[in-house]
C-alpha positions in Angstrom: 11.5 -50.3 36.9 11.3 -49.6 40.5 9.0 -51.1 43.1 6.6 -48.2 42.8 6.1 -48.9 39.1 5.3 -52.6 39.7 2.8 -51.6 42.4 1.2 -49.2 40.0 0.9 -51.8 37.2 -0.4 -54.3 39.7 -3.0 -51.8 40.8 -4.1 -51.2 37.2 -4.3 -54.9 36.5 -6.3 -55.4 39.7 -8.7 -52.6 38.8 -9.2 -54.2 35.3 -9.9 -57.7 36.8 -12.2 -56.3 39.4 -14.2 -54.4 36.7 -14.2 -57.4 34.4 -15.7 -59.6 37.1 -18.3 -56.9 37.9 -19.3 -56.6 34.3 -19.6 -60.4 33.8 -17.0 -60.5 31.1 -17.2 -64.0 29.6 -15.5 -65.4 26.5 -17.7 -68.5 26.6 -20.9 -66.4 26.4 -19.4 -64.5 23.6 -18.6 -67.6 21.6 -22.1 -69.0 22.3 -23.6 -65.8 20.9 -21.6 -65.9 17.6 -24.2 -68.1 15.8 -26.9 -65.6 16.7 -24.8 -62.7 15.5 -24.2 -64.5 12.2 -27.9 -65.3 11.8 -28.7 -61.6 12.5 -26.2 -60.5 9.8 -27.5 -63.2 7.4 -31.0 -61.8 7.6 -29.7 -58.4 6.6 -28.4 -59.7 3.3 -29.2 -58.7 0.6 -30.1 -55.1 1.4 -33.5 -53.8 0.3 -32.7 -50.9 -2.0 -36.4 -50.0 -2.3 -36.0 -48.0 1.0 -33.0 -46.1 -0.3 -34.9 -42.8 -0.7 -36.0 -42.9 2.9 -32.5 -43.8 4.0 -31.0 -40.8 2.0 -33.7 -38.5 3.5 -32.7 -39.6 7.0 -29.0 -39.3 6.3 -29.5 -35.8 5.0 -31.5 -34.8 8.1 -28.8 -36.3 10.3 -26.2 -34.3 8.5 -28.3 -31.1 8.9 -28.8 -31.7 12.6 -25.1 -32.1 13.1 -24.2 -29.0 11.0 -26.7 -26.7 12.6 -26.1 -28.0 16.2 -22.3 -27.8 15.8 -22.5 -24.3 14.3 -24.6 -22.8 17.1 -22.6 -24.7 19.7 -19.4 -23.2 18.4 -20.8 -19.7 18.6 -22.0 -20.2 22.2 -18.7 -21.8 23.2 -16.6 -18.8 22.3 -17.5 -16.5 25.2 -17.8 -19.4 27.6 -14.3 -20.5 26.7 -12.7 -17.2 27.7 -14.6 -17.3 31.0 -13.2 -20.8 31.5 -9.6 -20.0 30.7 -7.3 -19.7 33.7 -5.0 -17.1 32.1 -7.8 -14.8 31.0 -10.6 -14.9 33.6 -10.5 -14.0 37.3 -10.5 -16.9 39.7 -14.1 -16.6 40.7 -15.3 -16.6 37.0 -12.8 -19.4 36.0 -13.9 -21.8 38.7 -17.6 -21.0 38.2 -17.4 -21.5 34.4 -15.4 -24.7 34.8 -17.9 -26.1 37.3 -20.8 -25.3 35.0 -19.1 -27.0 32.0 -18.4 -30.1 34.1 -22.0 -30.4 35.1 -23.5 -30.0 31.7 -20.8 -32.1 30.0 -21.6 -35.0 32.3 -25.0 -35.4 30.6 -24.9 -37.4 27.3 -26.5 -36.2 24.0 -29.1 -38.9 24.1 -30.3 -37.8 27.6 -30.6 -34.2 26.3 -32.6 -35.6 23.4 -35.1 -37.2 25.7 -35.4 -34.0 27.7 -36.0 -31.8 24.6 -38.3 -34.3 22.9 -40.5 -34.1 26.0 -40.2 -30.3 26.0 -40.7 -29.3 22.3 -42.1 -32.5 20.7 -40.8 -35.0 18.1 -38.7 -34.1 15.0 -35.3 -32.8 14.2 -35.6 -29.6 16.3 -35.0 -31.4 19.6 -32.1 -33.2 18.0 -30.5 -29.9 17.2 -31.1 -28.6 20.7 -29.5 -31.8 22.2 -26.4 -31.5 20.0 -26.1 -27.8 20.9 -26.4 -28.5 24.6 -23.7 -31.1 24.7 -21.3 -29.8 22.0 -21.2 -26.2 23.4 -19.8 -27.5 26.7 -17.3 -29.8 25.0 -16.1 -27.1 22.6 -15.9 -24.5 25.4 -13.6 -26.8 27.3 -11.4 -27.4 24.3 -11.3 -23.8 23.4 -10.4 -22.8 26.9 -7.5 -25.2 26.9 -6.2 -23.7 23.6 -6.5 -20.2 25.1 -4.5 -21.3 28.2 -1.8 -22.7 25.8 -1.2 -19.4 24.0 2.5 -18.6 23.5 3.3 -15.1 24.9 6.2 -14.6 22.5 4.2 -13.5 19.4 1.9 -11.3 21.6 4.9 -9.6 23.2 6.6 -9.1 19.9 3.5 -7.3 18.5 3.1 -5.2 21.6 6.8 -4.3 21.5 6.2 -2.9 18.0 3.7 -0.5 19.4 0.5 -2.4 18.7 -2.7 -1.6 20.6 -4.5 -4.3 22.6 -6.9 -4.9 19.6 -4.0 -5.2 17.2 -2.2 -7.5 19.6 -5.3 -9.7 19.7 -5.6 -9.6 15.9 -2.0 -10.4 15.1 -0.7 -12.1 18.2 -3.6 -14.1 19.6 -6.0 -15.0 16.8 -3.4 -16.6 14.5 -2.7 -19.1 17.3 -6.3 -19.8 18.2 -8.3 -19.8 15.0 -6.7 -22.9 13.4 -7.2 -24.8 16.7 -10.8 -23.6 17.1 -11.6 -24.7 13.5 -9.9 -28.0 14.0 -11.8 -28.7 17.2 -15.1 -27.7 15.6 -14.6 -29.9 12.6 -13.7 -32.8 14.9 -16.9 -32.3 16.9 -18.9 -32.2 13.6 -17.6 -35.7 12.9 -18.6 -37.0 16.2 -22.0 -35.2 16.1 -22.8 -37.0 12.9 -22.5 -40.3 14.8 -24.4 -38.9 17.8 -27.2 -37.5 15.6 -27.6 -40.9 14.0 -29.0 -42.4 17.1 -31.2 -39.5 18.2 -34.0 -40.8 16.0 -34.3 -43.8 18.5 -35.9 -41.4 20.9 -37.9 -39.3 18.3 -35.3 -36.6 17.7 -35.1 -37.0 14.0 -32.4 -38.2 11.7 -31.6 -41.6 10.2 -31.9 -43.4 13.6 -35.7 -43.2 13.2 -35.6 -45.4 10.1 -33.1 -47.8 11.7 -35.4 -48.2 14.7 -38.5 -48.5 12.6 -37.2 -51.2 10.3 -35.7 -53.2 13.2 -38.9 -53.1 15.1 -40.7 -54.4 12.0 -38.1 -57.1 11.7 -37.4 -55.8 8.2 -33.6 -56.5 8.4 -32.9 -56.0 4.7 -34.3 -52.5 4.9 -32.4 -51.8 8.1 -29.3 -53.0 6.3 -29.7 -50.4 3.6 -30.1 -47.6 6.1 -27.0 -48.7 8.0 -25.0 -48.8 4.7 -26.1 -45.3 3.9 -25.1 -44.2 7.5 -21.6 -45.8 7.1 -21.1 -44.0 3.8 -22.2 -40.7 5.3 -19.8 -41.1 8.3 -16.9 -42.1 6.1 -17.5 -39.2 3.7 -17.7 -36.6 6.5 -14.6 -38.1 8.3 -12.6 -37.9 5.1 -13.6 -34.4 4.3 -13.1 -33.2 7.9 -9.7 -34.9 8.2 -8.5 -33.2 5.0 -9.7 -29.8 6.2 -8.1 -30.2 9.6 -4.8 -31.3 8.0 -4.7 -28.0 6.1 -5.3 -26.0 9.3 -2.3 -27.5 11.1 
């Protein structure tokens, strides 16, 4: 390794140490907090299964928020992605679309939830809107990168066979894009399940409402049941999504 590599690694280490000092990173404080963590976990055992129906209702609503939000976001992301692809859009449209995506993608789903709760009231609807607002920009960015990575070989082969532009799109472009688009969408569905789970903390529906309610009531066994249901939901969706994405590759 040359001198430049050592300087680079030293810079990375210095950045980490500087950030650790600024964030008050402390192993001793962590060790002092272990008994309190264990006490918190002890209070959650055994789970209170009497609240299981509420937990299942919240989990189902969280799943529905993620499905509807991801589906609408995927549809909205399609035209935006072509506008944000360097090899498809003219420069003025490309830079404009990318700038808009960067602005809206900088805002977290929870912030969108606060905005939409204030705008349309409490319930799952603002949760759907917040998932749509954030996911559409993320998917548009991913879709645009997939469009930019299209291989010209299959397209040129179809065009050389006398295909029209529409036929070239159907047989040369879409077979490359559709599997990636579906894979990206399924991955965002996984992450949106987790995101939608905390939207209830700000009144945007889902299982987070029950977690927040039981924790505020200091009903730790009930909160434990809701958390277990959430864990099962996330694991089930992750397993199903990973199997589907593996088939698309």
